[in-house]
Every structure is written in C-alpha cells, then in structure tokens.
N, C-alpha and C positions, 0 to 999 in steps of 0.2 A: 457884108449889105452896105451898100450905100445909098439905102432908102432915104427920102425925104419926111416919110410918113412915120409918125410916131407907132408902135406897136406895144401893146402892155404885155409886159412880163405873163408868160403861162402860169397858171396856179399849180400849187402842189398836187391838188389831186383834181381831177377832172372826169365827167362822165359824158359820155355821147347820148345816154337818155334822156329826154328832156323833163321825166318825171322824178329824176333823182335830185336832191338837195346838194349834190356836187357839179350839176350842169350849169356852166356860163356860156350861155348864148353869144356874148362878145368875143370869146376866145375861138368861136368857130367861123369868124367872118372871114379868117385867111385859113389855108391849109395847114393842118396842124401834123407835124410827123412824130413819129415814137421810136426808140431804138431800145430794144432790150438787150442786154449784154453784147453791144456793139452791132448787132443786126437790125437793119430797119423792118418793123412789121406794120401790115395795113390792115390786120383784122382786131385791132385792142377796142374794147367797148369801153374801158375805164382803167385808170392808172392813178399810182400813187408814186413819186419820186421819193418821199421821205422815207416811207417804209419798203419801197424796192420790189413793187409787184405791179402786174398787169391783168385784166381780165380780159379773155378771148371766148369766143362761142365756142362750145364742145360737139363738134361735129354738126349733125343735123339736128339734136335733140333739142326741143321746146318744152317749155313747162305748159302748165294747164292754160294759162293765158294768151299762149302762142308766141311769147318771146325766147329766144335762143337761153339754153342752159349755158353758164360760164363758168370757166376755170380760172384759176388764180395762177399764175407762173411767177416766180420770185425771181429777182437778179439785179442788176444796175439799169436802171430806168433813165433815160435821156428825152426830154420834150423839145420841141423847136419847131417854128413855122418855116415852111417852105418856101 
C-alpha cells in the first residue's frame, strides 16, 4: 500500500456493535477485512486477535431484543484494511 494517508493500526479486539465497550468508530472509517484460518470472512461481528476467536451470527436465530445470536469460532485471526 503506497497510501499517503496515515491509517491507525487495528485494535486487538474490535466489535461492530456500537453499544459494546470494544467498539472503535474510527476503525470503521475504512473497510476492515478479517481472515480466519487463511479464509476471508464477511460475517464477523466481533474478533480478538490475541485470543484467536471471532463471533459470527448463528443462522437466523435472534435473542429477545432482536439481535442475532452469536457463536464463537476459534483459529488464527488476521485483521486488515482493504
């Protein structure tokens, strides 16, 4: 990337939910990509690089507040800007 704009490094843990304490709005100014075990995923709701997990929606199941139920998948997590 030969960008002249400075991008801040992605945090170790990031959530797409604005109500989460791990949500960083500045990180979403650019498109964020996530790879789990070498395969790019597009349905990630939250990730943690140091602990090696991501949270993804579990089908069409929702909780009582209407938010999707999440399951945790473990593996090698890589976060990057597209």
